[in-house]
N, C-alpha and C positions, 0 to 999 in steps of 0.2 A: 504494501499500499505505499502512497505517497502520501508524505507527510509535509506540515508546516512548520517553523520554529518559532521561537519568542524573541521578543525584543530583547536588546543587550542587557539583559538583568541578571542580580545575583542568584545561584542557584536558592529554590526553599529549603528551609530544613524542615526533618520532620515532625510531624504533629501529632501528639501522645495521644491518639483516640484508638478505641476497641477497631481489631481487625476483622473484616468479613473476609469472606472465601475468597481466595483469587478466580480471578477469570482467567482464562487462557490468553496467552500471548498471541501477537499478532503477529504478523510477518514482517520483518523492519522494514525501512528504507533501503536498508542494505543487502534486503534479500535479490541479489542481483540474478537477470536472468538472462542468457545468451542470446545475442541479437536484438529483436522489436518485437516487445509482448504486444499482444492481442490490445486495442483501447479499450479503454475503460467507460468512465460515466463523463467524460470532461464533453464538453458543448462548444460546438464552434459560434462565434460572434460573427456578426454579417460581415461583408466584404463592403472596404470603406477608400479604397485606394489610392481615389482621386482627391478626398479632402485632403485639406493641406495638414502636413505635420506641427505638433506644440510648438507653439513661439520660444525663442532662445529664454525668455523671462519662465518660462514654465519649465523649466529644465527640474526633473526630480533628485537629481545630485546637488547636495547642499556645498554651496560656496566655499563652505570650510573644510569640505574633506580633499584630503589630500592623497589619501591610496584610494585606488582601485583595482578590482579584481576581472578581468574580463572573459567568461566564458563565452567562446564565438562558436554556434553550431552551424552546419551545413541550411540545413533546414527544419522545419519543425518534427519530422520524423525520424531525423537521424539522432544518433545514439554517441558517436565519437566525437569529441571536441576537442580543443585547443583552449588550455586556462593560461592569461600573461598578466603578469603587475606592471601595475603605471603609478606613477607619482607625480605630485604637482605642486607648484605653491598655491595658498589659496587662490581660488578663481582664475589660476593660470592655463598652459597650456600641460597635457599631460605627456609624460617621460618614460618610456619601458623602461623597466626592471628587470635585468637578465634575459634569459629566453624564455618561451612557450613551455609548456610540456603538456604532455596528454592526458585525457581525463573521459569520464563516460557519464553521459545523462540517466534520464530515466529509461527504461525499456520501449516506454510508448510515445518517447521524444521531449518534447517541450509544449507548456501552452502558457500563456498570458495567467499569469499569479496575482496576489495583492502585497503590495509593498510601497516602497516612495513615489510611484510612478503610478499609484491608486489602484483598484481592483478591478482587474481584466485588461482589454485591451484601451490603450489611451487614446485618445481624440487623435480621429483621423488613420489608426492603424486598426490593423485585421489581425485575423487567427481564431486557432482554439483558446479557450478559457480553463483553467486547471479547476479539478474537483475531486474530492478525496477519492484514493484507490483508483484513479486511472492511468497510473504509471507513469507521469510528465512529470517533469522537473516542472517548477515554476520561471517565466519567462517576464524581465524587468529589471526593476533594480532596488535593491535588498540592502538593511545594513546587517553588517557582520557582527555577531555578538558573543558570549561567552564559548568556553570551551572544556571539553569534557573528556576521561578516557579512562585506561584501566592502568597507567600508572600513579607512582605518589608524587609526581611533579612533572608537569610539561617538559615539550622540548627545550634544550636549552636557548634562550635567546627572548621566550615568548611573555607576552605582556597581556593580554588580554586574561581576563578572570578564568581560573582554571577549576574544576572537581573532579578529585579521584571517585568515579560512579563504584559502586558494589553491587549486588544481586538485588537488591529492593529497588534500584532505581529504574524507574521507567519514562517515556513520552506517551501522553495518552492519544491516542486517535478516536477516539471515541466521540463523536460530537453530542451526544447527548450526556457527557459528562462535566461536571463545575470545571475539571483539571485539563480539559480539550486543551491540545497545542500546549500541553507545558512539559518539559522533564524537570523532573523531581524523586524526590527519595521518597516510596510510596510505603516505608515501616510504620507502622500504625493507623495509617491511614485508611477508613473505612471505602471499599470498594464499590463507587458510583460509574463505575466503567467497563465494558464489555469485550474492549481490543484495547493493547497496548503494544508498545517496542519493549524489548526488551533492551538497557543501555548497557550493560556488561552482556555479553555475548560469550559465546561458547568459540569462535573463531576471532580472527583479528581484526576483523572489517570496522568496530568501532573501536579501534586501542586509540585514535584521535578523533575526535569530533569537534566541527566547528559548526555552532548555532548558524542557520540564515534566517531573517525574521521574514519568514513571510507570515501573510493573515495574520498580522498582528493584533487585529480585532478579535482573531479568535471566531469566527463565522463558522459554524457549524457545516461542514461540508465542503467550505473554501480549501481544505488539503491543510494539512498538518505534519510536524516534525520532519521539517526539510533541513539536511545538515549536509556539510564537505566532510567526505572522511576515505578511508582507507578502499582501495577498491579489490575487487577480488583477481582482477587482473582486464586488459585491454580487450575490450570487443563486447563485453558484459556488460548490459546495462542495470540501472538499478531500478526501485520501485519508486524513484521520485527524488532521488539526491543526485549530488555529484560526487564521483567519486576520483578517486587518483592513486598514485604509488605513493606507498609510506614516506618514502625520503623526500617525495616533492609536498606533500600535506606538513611533514617536518620541516622544512623551508619554509613554507608560506605562515603557519605559524609563528615561528623567529620572526618573519618580517612585519606580520599585522602588528599594529599599533592603536590601541581604544583610542587615544590624542589624535588620532587623523581622521577619525568617523570613517574607517572604508566602509565601502558599499561593493555588494556583488553584482556584474551586469550582466544577465545572461539573455543574448538576441539572436535570433537566426540571421543570415547573413542580409535578405534584403530587409528588413526590419534594424539593423545596425545600420544598413549604409543610410537609411531613410530618415533618422535619429540622429546620426553621427554631430549634423552640423546644429541641429535645435536643440540637442541634449548635450553638447561640449564634448562628446565622447571619443577616446583613442580608437585609433582606426584599426581591425583586425589584425590580428598577426599573422 
């Protein structure tokens, strides 16, 4: 299932309440599938390619943002992508940092998500809209938040808030839950969800996790628990997250600086070309 992530907040502490019977765990965002999985419940917005794109004043990237992570997808249905890092002075032009690296997105491709750009396609754009369980990674502009992992400490140089997760940590993907689209320690919590992702998995895929602030309003059905995490291997799409080699996400964690208000921009090639000038984006790698 594809998930959304939280706004960059500190992890929640356990609440001392009676424990209810735990539900079955969901197959997580990290459940990678070879090739392209069948599309789920995503809906397509009406095409409006002839409409003008947003004006420069409507760029969703804050002027104070000085770090940008660009995920360039060839088309809405593609799975393999390239990720590049970019820096700038506040309000200035973007400069690439290092070399791009390969990654994968959802097995169903990509679809407009809910983030700094708004919910769904921006004015004048077209494409599918993300929905819970559609196997698509959210497209648009998103803040990057806290980090999680299995180790006592994050990779050397990491500056984002970091939490070591244990066996009771979950990300709730049931839209009926009061904890929908939240990463938290469920020890002591009454269970009001029927589906959740296990954050401390039995494999290496969630060894390092970075939150993507998709669906910050936590609108049920819009997608939840979207992360950057370690991949299973090139060509194997995720259930909605963006995954990469362990060495690459470790380098990314060491580069990201919360003071730079970093953002993730994920766009197919045609949308990137159309929005590059009005949104002040760097070119595709």
